[in-house]
C-alpha positions as CSV (number, residue, x, y, z in Angstrom):
1,M,0.0,0.2,0.1
2,T,0.8,3.4,-0.7
3,S,-1.2,5.7,1.6
4,K,-3.5,5.5,4.4
5,V,-6.3,8.4,4.7
6,V,-8.3,8.9,7.6
7,Y,-11.8,11.8,7.8
8,N,-11.1,14.1,10.9
9,G,-14.5,15.5,10.5
10,D,-15.0,19.2,9.4
11,L,-14.7,18.4,5.6
12,R,-10.9,17.5,6.7
13,T,-8.6,14.6,5.8
14,T,-5.3,13.4,7.0
15,A,-3.3,11.3,4.9
16,T,-0.4,9.3,5.8
17,H,2.7,7.6,3.4
18,L,3.4,4.6,4.8
19,R,6.7,3.9,4.2
20,S,8.0,7.7,5.3
21,G,5.5,8.0,7.7
22,N,5.1,11.6,6.6
23,S,1.5,13.3,6.4
24,I,-0.3,16.3,4.9
25,E,-4.0,17.5,5.6
26,T,-6.5,18.6,3.4
27,D,-9.4,20.4,3.5
28,A,-12.4,21.0,1.4
29,P,-12.2,24.3,-0.7
30,V,-14.5,27.7,0.7
31,D,-16.2,27.1,-2.7
32,N,-17.0,23.5,-1.8
33,H,-18.3,24.4,2.0
34,G,-14.8,23.9,3.5
35,K,-12.7,26.3,5.2
36,G,-9.6,26.3,2.5
37,E,-7.2,26.4,5.5
38,R,-5.2,23.1,3.6
39,F,-4.4,21.9,0.0
40,S,-8.0,20.5,-1.2
41,P,-8.0,17.0,-2.5
42,T,-8.2,18.6,-6.2
43,D,-5.3,21.4,-5.3
44,L,-3.0,17.9,-4.3
45,V,-3.9,17.0,-7.9
46,A,-2.8,19.9,-9.7
47,T,0.5,20.1,-8.1
48,A,0.7,16.5,-8.7
49,L,1.2,17.5,-12.4
50,A,3.9,20.4,-11.6
51,S,5.8,18.2,-9.2
52,C,5.4,15.1,-11.7
53,I,7.0,17.4,-15.0
54,V,9.9,18.4,-12.9
55,T,11.1,15.5,-11.0
56,T,10.6,13.1,-14.2
57,M,12.7,16.0,-16.5
58,A,14.8,15.0,-13.6
59,I,14.9,11.3,-14.1
60,L,15.0,11.4,-17.9
61,A,17.5,14.2,-18.9
62,P,19.6,13.9,-15.8
63,S,22.2,15.9,-18.2
64,I,20.2,19.0,-18.0
65,N,20.2,21.4,-15.4
66,I,17.0,22.2,-14.2
67,I,17.8,23.0,-10.3
68,G,15.7,25.8,-9.1
69,T,13.2,25.3,-11.6
70,E,9.9,26.7,-10.6
71,C,6.3,25.8,-11.2
72,E,3.3,28.3,-10.6
73,I,0.1,26.3,-11.1
74,E,-3.6,27.4,-11.7
75,K,-6.6,24.7,-11.2
76,I,-9.7,25.3,-12.5
77,M,-12.9,23.9,-11.6
78,V,-15.9,23.3,-13.8
79,P,-19.4,22.0,-13.0
80,D,-21.9,19.4,-13.8
81,P,-20.0,17.3,-12.4
82,R,-17.4,19.1,-10.2
83,R,-14.4,18.0,-11.4
84,I,-11.0,19.9,-12.5
85,G,-11.6,21.4,-16.2
86,E,-7.8,22.9,-16.4
87,I,-4.7,22.4,-15.2
88,V,-2.3,25.5,-16.4
89,V,1.3,25.3,-15.3
90,N,3.9,28.1,-15.7
91,I,7.5,26.8,-15.7
92,T,10.0,29.3,-15.1
93,F,14.0,28.0,-15.8
94,P,16.6,29.1,-14.0
95,K,18.2,32.3,-15.4
96,N,21.8,31.0,-15.2
97,V,21.6,28.0,-17.4
98,Q,21.5,28.5,-21.0
99,Y,19.4,25.7,-22.7
100,S,19.6,24.3,-26.5
101,D,17.0,23.7,-28.7
102,Q,17.5,19.9,-28.2
103,D,17.5,20.3,-24.8
104,K,14.1,22.3,-24.9
105,N,12.3,20.1,-27.1
106,R,13.7,17.0,-25.1
107,L,11.9,18.5,-21.8
108,I,8.7,19.8,-23.4
109,H,8.1,16.6,-24.9
110,I,8.7,15.2,-21.2
111,A,6.5,17.7,-19.6
112,N,3.9,15.9,-22.0
113,T,4.2,12.5,-21.2
114,C,5.1,12.5,-17.2
115,P,3.1,9.7,-15.6
116,V,0.6,12.0,-13.8
117,H,0.0,14.1,-17.4
118,Q,-0.8,10.5,-18.9
119,S,-3.4,9.5,-15.8
120,L,-5.3,12.6,-15.9
121,A,-8.6,12.3,-17.9
122,P,-8.9,13.5,-21.4
123,D,-11.4,16.0,-21.0
124,C,-8.7,18.0,-18.2
125,K,-7.0,20.2,-20.1
126,R,-3.7,20.8,-19.6
127,T,-2.1,24.0,-20.6
128,I,2.2,24.0,-19.8
129,N,3.8,27.4,-20.5
130,F,7.3,27.0,-20.4
131,I,9.8,30.0,-19.6
132,W,13.4,30.0,-20.6
133,P,15.9,32.4,-19.2
């Protein structure tokens, strides 16, 4: 097993990663009856996309320096049924690194084929913006 989730009441959960013992709490978002004091489950999905992108880049392109790369994530919800309609990820690469066209193409390909990207529902739009130095 990967993790264990416990419902704590008041629309809050605690998720524990079984191997490490690390835990995170989630809240329902304010626009869905929650307190919004923690990541919501759908926030974690959107954030997982960005984390997976840069982690997969580091695994598959270890010779390309991406240390210091930052991602800003926007999650856009849609109704009927309520779900993530779009995830926007702005990836800003470090200013002190120059990337060749070959490096850029490789990193773009990796971003568009990372495991989380491939796992999202087909109708969930993914907008990935690459900001090069």
